[in-house]
C-alpha positions as a Python dict, from the first residue, in 0.01 Angstrom:
ca = {
    (1, 'M'): (0, 0, 0),
    (2, 'G'): (-45, -55, -369),
    (3, 'R'): (-249, 120, -630),
    (4, 'V'): (-558, 314, -516),
    (5, 'R'): (-861, 310, -744),
    (6, 'A'): (-1172, 529, -751),
    (7, 'F'): (-1409, 250, -653),
    (8, 'Y'): (-1246, 226, -307),
    (9, 'G'): (-1421, 550, -215),
    (10, 'N'): (-1266, 849, -46),
    (11, 'F'): (-939, 691, 63),
    (12, 'R'): (-803, 1005, 231),
    (13, 'K'): (-1108, 1011, 461),
    (14, 'F'): (-1025, 663, 585),
    (15, 'I'): (-658, 748, 639),
    (16, 'R'): (-756, 1056, 841),
    (17, 'A'): (-997, 851, 1055),
    (18, 'L'): (-735, 585, 1118),
    (19, 'A'): (-474, 847, 1211),
    (20, 'Y'): (-725, 1003, 1454),
    (21, 'I'): (-790, 664, 1614),
    (22, 'F'): (-418, 591, 1651),
    (23, 'A'): (-343, 941, 1784),
    (24, 'N'): (-610, 924, 2055),
    (25, 'G'): (-592, 559, 2151),
    (26, 'P'): (-869, 371, 2333),
    (27, 'D'): (-885, 604, 2633),
    (28, 'G'): (-885, 917, 2416),
    (29, 'L'): (-1161, 784, 2191),
    (30, 'R'): (-1373, 697, 2495),
    (31, 'Q'): (-1321, 1046, 2641),
    (32, 'T'): (-1405, 1210, 2307),
    (33, 'T'): (-1726, 1007, 2284),
    (34, 'E'): (-1828, 1091, 2640),
    (35, 'D'): (-1759, 1461, 2574),
    (36, 'A'): (-1976, 1454, 2260),
    (37, 'V'): (-2269, 1302, 2449),
    (38, 'L'): (-2229, 1546, 2737),
    (39, 'N'): (-2210, 1847, 2502),
    (40, 'A'): (-2516, 1738, 2301),
    (41, 'N'): (-2726, 1699, 2615),
    (42, 'Y'): (-2599, 2028, 2758),
    (43, 'I'): (-2702, 2214, 2442),
    (44, 'R'): (-3034, 2029, 2438),
    (45, 'K'): (-3122, 2129, 2796),
    (46, 'G'): (-3015, 2487, 2736),
    (47, 'L'): (-3219, 2536, 2418),
    (48, 'E'): (-3516, 2299, 2447),
    (49, 'G'): (-3746, 2578, 2566),
    (50, 'V'): (-3621, 2818, 2301),
    (51, 'Y'): (-3632, 2603, 1985),
    (52, 'D'): (-3868, 2329, 1870),
    (53, 'L'): (-3736, 1988, 1972),
    (54, 'P'): (-3905, 1725, 1753),
    (55, 'Y'): (-3773, 1427, 1952),
    (56, 'S'): (-3815, 1364, 2324),
    (57, 'T'): (-3554, 1089, 2352),
    (58, 'P'): (-3216, 1172, 2515),
    (59, 'S'): (-2942, 1284, 2278),
    (60, 'M'): (-2654, 1053, 2199),
    (61, 'H'): (-2383, 1254, 2020),
    (62, 'E'): (-2592, 1529, 1863),
    (63, 'V'): (-2916, 1713, 1918),
    (64, 'V'): (-3145, 1822, 1635),
    (65, 'F'): (-3393, 2109, 1664),
    (66, 'S'): (-3640, 2199, 1391),
    (67, 'E'): (-3664, 2539, 1226),
    (68, 'Q'): (-4027, 2588, 1327),
    (69, 'T'): (-3969, 2840, 1609),
    (70, 'A'): (-3699, 3029, 1419),
    (71, 'V'): (-3913, 3061, 1103),
    (72, 'E'): (-4198, 3202, 1311),
    (73, 'E'): (-3956, 3477, 1415),
    (74, 'G'): (-3847, 3531, 1052),
    (75, 'V'): (-3507, 3359, 1076),
    (76, 'R'): (-3400, 3077, 843),
    (77, 'P'): (-3147, 2815, 961),
    (78, 'W'): (-2873, 2922, 719),
    (79, 'T'): (-2909, 3285, 831),
    (80, 'F'): (-2858, 3176, 1189),
    (81, 'A'): (-2552, 2968, 1087),
    (82, 'K'): (-2397, 3261, 900),
    (83, 'R'): (-2444, 3481, 1205),
    (84, 'L'): (-2257, 3227, 1418),
    (85, 'I'): (-1966, 3256, 1174),
    (86, 'D'): (-1974, 3634, 1220),
    (87, 'Y'): (-1915, 3579, 1591),
    (88, 'G'): (-1634, 3327, 1535),
    (89, 'F'): (-1828, 3006, 1606),
    (90, 'H'): (-1826, 2701, 1381),
    (91, 'P'): (-2185, 2669, 1257),
    (92, 'Y'): (-2402, 2364, 1304),
    (93, 'T'): (-2520, 2144, 1019),
    (94, 'T'): (-2814, 2317, 852),
    (95, 'A'): (-2955, 2031, 646),
    (96, 'F'): (-3076, 1695, 762),
    (97, 'P'): (-3378, 1650, 534),
    (98, 'L'): (-3406, 1279, 617),
    (99, 'I'): (-3429, 1350, 990),
    (100, 'V'): (-3589, 1694, 1036),
    (101, 'A'): (-3679, 1949, 771),
    (102, 'G'): (-3486, 2271, 835),
    (103, 'A'): (-3271, 2113, 1102),
    (104, 'L'): (-3071, 2309, 1356),
    (105, 'D'): (-2810, 2047, 1447),
    (106, 'D'): (-2521, 2086, 1690),
}
């Protein structure tokens, strides 16, 4: 493989991605992608009346809600994420400032 230098970026990240691709193969990657789209749209339909949905386009692999409704109830996104951890769930991404301020992302 040769010498790895800092300017090549996070090399371990690329090795992990390549190993994931090889482990799943073409059919596994397709199934994983289809599952991600299905899950994002399922969550979207289940929560679109509960949380503010800033975009009306169908979800591809993720759905992003804004914090507007939660803040009106006195809950910040990171508080909600920490509570999910208390119940044993992996929390969503709480910061996408370039997409939606105070994002609630699956």
